[in-house]
N, C-alpha and C positions, 0 to 999 in steps of 0.2 A: 504494500500500500504506500501511497505517497506521503503519509504521515511520517515525519522524521522528527524524532527527538534526538538531541545531541548524543553522540556516541560516548561522550565523556561529560555526563551531566553533573559536574561538580556543583552547579548552581542549584540543583534540587536537593542538596544536602544542607541542613541547617548548621549554623556555627562556623567557626574557623575564620581564616583570613578572607576579607572581602575585597575584590577588585572593583573599583568604581567605574573605570572608563576604558575605552579602546579608541583607536583612531581609524576612521573609515577612509580607505584608499580606493580611488576609481581610476582604472587604467585609461579610460576614455578621456579623462581630464589631465592625464600625465602627472598624477600626484606623487610626490616623494619628499624625503627629508635629506639634507646633506650638511656635511661639516667639512670645511676646506682646510688643507695644510695642517694635518695633525702632527703631534710630536712623535719622537722616536720611542717605541715601546718594545715589548717582547715579540719577536717574530716566530719564536719556536713554541710558545706556550700561551694559550688563550682559550676562553669559553664564550660561546654565544647562546643565549636562550631567548625565546619569545613565544607568545601564544598567538595563534593565527586562526581566523575563521575565513575560509576561502569563499569567493563569490562565483567562481566558474571553474569548470574543467577545461584546462588549456592544452592545446596541441603544441604550443610553443613553450617559451620560458617566461616565468614571472619571478622577479628578483626579490629577495628578502633583505639581504645585507651584503655589501661589498666594500672593499677598499681598492682604490683605482687611481692610476696616474695617466690613463689614456691608452697605455700600451701594455702594462703589466697590472695584474689584479688578482685578488683572491675573492671568491664570491660564494654565497649560499643562496640557492634558488630552487625552484621547482621547475622541472622540464617534463612535459607530459604527465604532470602531477606526481613525479617521483622526486624525492628529496635528494639534492645534489650539492656537492662541494667540489670546486676545483681551483687550482692555481694556474694562471695563464701567463706565459712569458714569451715575448719575441715571436708571436704568431702561432703558438701552439700550447696545448695543455701539458702541464708538468705533472700535476697530481689530480686524480679524478676519482670521486667516490659517489655512487648513485644507487639508491635502493631499488630492489625489485618491487617493493610495496608501492602501490599507487594510492595517494591520499586524495579522495574524491568525495568525502562527506562534506557537503556544502552547508550543513547546519551545525556542525560540531566545531568546538575549539580544539586544536591540536597544540600541544607544547613540544616545540622542536628544540632540542639541546644538541649543539655541536661542540665537541670536546677535542681540542687540538693540542698535541704535545709530541713534537717530533724527536724529543730526547728519549722517549720510551724505547726500551730495547726490543720489545716485540712489535713488529711492523704494523700489525692490525690494531694495536693500541694507540697509534699515532694520530689517527682520526677516528672518533667514535660518534655515532649518531644515536640519539635517544628520542623516542616519540611517546609522549604520555608516560614517561618514566621507564619505558622498556627499551633495552638496547636492540638496535637493528643489526642483524647478522647475515641477511641475505641481500646480495648486491648484484645489480646488473653490470656494473663496472667497478673495479677496485684497484686503482693505482695509488699506492701509499707513498708518502714522502720518504726520502732517504734519511738516515740518522742525522738529527739536528738541522734538518733543512729549514731555511728561512722562508716562511710564507710571506705574502705581500700585505698581511695585516700588520698594522702598527709601524709602517714605514714613514719616516719623517718627510713631511711635505705632500704625502698622498691625501686624497679626498675620500671621505666615507659617505656611503649612500644607503638609505633605508627605503625600500620600495622601488628601486630602479637600479639598473646596472651601472650607469654613469650619468644619469640625468637626461639621456636621449632615447631610452627604450627599455624593453622588458619590464614594464611597470607592473607593480603588484596590484591585485584586485581583490579587495576584501577588508577584513578588520585585523589590526595588530594590537596586542596588549602586552604589558609587562615586558618590554624589550630591554634586554640586559647584555652588556659586553664586559667581560672580565679580562683585563690585560695582565698577563704574567702568571695565571693559575689555570690549571686544568681541573675543573670542578665536576663532581657527579651531579646528576639531575636532582638529587635530593637537596641541593642548594637552592633549588627554584620551585620545587613542588613536593607533594607527598601523597601517598595513597590514603584514601579515607578509611578510618578505623572501622566504620560500620559497613562500608561497601568497598572492599579491598581492590576492586577492579577500577575504581574511579580515581583518577589522578587530578589533584586540585592544587592551586597556587599556594605558596607560602610567602611571608613577608621577606623581601630580599634587601630591604634598606640597610641591614647591618653587614652586608658583604663588603669585602675589600675589593674595590674595582680596578685599582692600578692606574698607571699613567693615562692611558687613553680609554679607560673604562667609562661606561655611561649607563644610566637607568632612566628610561622614558616611561612615565606612568600616565601621560596624556590627561592629567587632571586640570591643567591650565588651558582653557579653550582658546585664550588669546596668545598662547605660546605653546603650541603642541610639540615643539622640539625641545622643551625645557628638560634639562638633565637634572635628575634628583640624586645622583651618585655622590655629590659633594665636589666633583671636579669642575662644575660649571661648564661642562662640555656641551653647550646647547647646539642643537641642529637648527638649520634654517628651513622654513617651510617653503615648498614650491607647489603652488596651485592648491594648497590646503587652507581652509578657513575655519573659523570657530564652529561652524555648523558641522564640520567633519569630526568633532568630538562626539563619541557615542557612549551611551550608558550600557550598550550591549557589551558584555564582558565574559571572561571565563567562569565567573561566579554568578552571573545572571544573563542567560542566553535569551535574546529576543527573537521573535519570529521575523522572517523576511519573506519575500516571494521566492518560491522554489524554482530554480532554473531548470530542474529536471522535469518539471511538470508545468509547461507553459503552452497555452493555446496559441497557434499561429506559426509554430515551427521556426525556421530561420528568419522569418520576417519580424519575429518578436525579439526585441533586445531588452535585456535587463541591465541596469546600471546603478551607480551610487549605492554599492553594497546590497544589490538586489532589492532596492526599494523603489526604483523608478522603472516604469514600463514604457517602451517606445515601440510603435508598430506602424507599418505601411498598409495594414489592413486591420482586421479585428485581431486583438491580442489580449490574453488574460494571464494573470499571475495568481497562483494559489499559495497560501501561507505554508511555510515549512512545518509549522506546528498546528495540529488540530486538537479538538477537545470534545469530550462527551458530556461534560457538566461544567458548571461555573458560569460566570457572567463576564463577557469579553468585549473589548472595544478596539476599533481601528478607525483611522481617518483616511479617506482618499481625497487627495487634492487634485482637481482637474487643472492641468497645465495648459494644454493646447490641443486642438484638433482641426483638421481641414476636411473631415468627413461629412456625412449627412447630418440630419437633424438629431438622430439618436446615436450619439457617438461616445458617451460615457456610461458606464454601468458598474455597479458594485453590489456585493451581497455575500452569500455563503453557498458552499457546495458540500453535499454528503459524500464522504469518502468510501463508505461501505457498499458492498454489493455491486461493484463495477470494476472492470479491469483498469489497471494503471493507465493504459493507453487511452481508454475512453475518457477517464478523468482528465488526462493531459490534453485531450482534444476538445474539452468542454468550454464553450463560451458561456459565461455566467448568464443565466436566463435565456440562453439561445434556444430557438425552436428546433425540434426534431431530436433532441438529445434525451436519452433515457436516464441520465444522471440527475439526481434531485438537486435543484437549485432554487434559491429565493433571491430576488434582485430588485434594485431600484435604479431605473434608467433615467437619463437626464431629460427625457420628454415628459417626466412626471408620472410614469407608469410603474406599477410593481409587477414583477414576474414571479408567479408561483408555479413551479414545475412546468414552465414554458407557456403558461397561460397569462396573458397580460390584461390588466385592468387599470383604471384611473386610481391614483394614490395620493400624490403630493405635488409640491412645487417643481417646476422645471429648474434645471441648473445648467451651468456652462463653465467655460474656462475661468479660473480664479476662485471658484466655489470649493468649499471643503465639505465633504459628505461624511458624517459619522455613522458607523455601523455598530449597533449594540446587539450582541448575540447573548440571549439569556437561555442557557441550556438547562437551568434548574426548573424553569417554567415553560420551556419550549415556545419562546416568543422571540421575535426579531423586530427591531426598531431601526429607523433611519432618521438622521437629522440633516438639514441643510444649514450650514453656517451656524450651528449651535441650536437651531430650532427643531425640536422633534416633530416629525411629520404625522399627519392624520390624527392630530390632537392627542398624540401619545398612544393611540390604539395599536397594540402589537399584532404582527402577522404571525399566525400559528404555524409552527413548523413540526414536522414529523419527529416523534420520539424514537430513541434507540439508535441513533446514528452518531458517528464521529464527523464533526463539521470543521471545515477550514474556511477561512476568510478569503475573498476573491475580489479582484478589481479588473476591469476591462476598458479598452480604449479602441476607437476606430480612427485610423490615420492620425495619430497624435501621441500625446504623452500624459501619463498620470503618475502620481507619486503616492505610495502607500506609507502611512505612518503607524507602525505598531508600537511606538514609544520612542523611536530614534529618528527624528525627522531629518529630512534633507533640505528643509526650508526653514527660514527664520520666523520668529514671532511666536514660538511655542513655549509656554511657561506653565502649563497645567499638568499635574501628575494625577495618578489614581490615588485612592485612599491609603494605599500602602506606601505612597511616595515614589512609585516606579513610573517611568516613562515621562515623556514631554510632549504634550498635545496642544493644539490650538484651543480646544474647548475641553472643559472639565467633564470627564466621563460620568460623573455622578450628578450633573445638573440636568434637570428635566423631569417631566412627569411621564411615567411608563405604566399604562393601564391604571391611571389615577393613583399611582403609588410612587414613592421614591425608591430608586435602586442604585446600587454601586456597581459599576462595571470596571474591569481591570485590564491593564496591558497584558498582552499575550507573551509572557516571559516565564522562564522556569521557576523563578522565585514565587510568582503567583500560582503557577501550576502546582507547586509543591503544597500550597495551602488550600487551593480551591479545586484543582483539577483531578 
């Protein structure tokens, strides 16, 4: 089924260290961070750790971290979604290590730890990969450095890049959190995370602020939205933002994983493009996005912002879709509210109609580009509500939905662009959170009358799922 909960749901476990933020990188906007002309540090011994949530399966390369002078470089990246490290000098690879494992869960946070120590006597110990605390031992390629080989990390005068190879390509697409570089030490993954004592297969972050980072070490926690490259290691080794802005700070993190649109289940095929951390849908025909997280109970809220459309009169649509009882392909090919589909959908189209299992009747106000549509999904009482710019439609009378299904939130657009906000907006002006303090919305999810009653709706994230889902 297309319902995806994070494969490493540290966020659903109470207690422990909490990570507040991540940084959202969009390859289409050429987002990255860089630091110019670093000092001389250890070229033989260092450790890199970060938590990443990927936004696409790539047939090319997406860079995580590199040190580069334009001709020689050391780099950590994903190519064909395989974790890779290599040193490149004078037109060729010197050392190259690449996993056989393909990392393609686009709803999970992975913790990647690369441990480099070329002074180790055992060749295979000179570069070690760990993913979610587990050492990787199966490699598609494995060319290890010679004894005491100097990598291109920590070379005086070189530039460092996060999210790009050298500022000109191989841009990262997704979310990064808790980005750490340790100069002069080869550290085990237990310096950055731990297995949960109650769920021992779950790897979760720990507080890294007490680590010794070394000359060129840094720690990016992304908690300052006006300075996303702020280094918290004590070295004041701040990075410069390129094409990143305050809105790219996200509360989506390894300890509270938020829903996005699922790129594996999008209506419209190659015409449908997801961007901005899988929160924006662009299409040259009809295109829909389905949330990565579904629910069977609880009260959930999403906003759809209508950006633009050059299509016909009915060119925006949002609602919910039942994930049970249909093939993955049928769900993937479903236009929310579209006619002729056997998948159960409930929708509100911008012409003012509601669609109940493909039957359309008058419902509420029309809406257009610039409007924000709130979707209120009450699975405790099997009711669905919609709002236009904060005003609940049809005097707050709920649409009755079928019981016993797992529902995902959906948005659609015809020849245009929409943005879905599950609590991590790609647009400014959002300052309302749910009653638990999670998410950032244009409108308060608890404001309104719903079948003559007050109700609290929540951001679709794993902290709230642990309590209500």
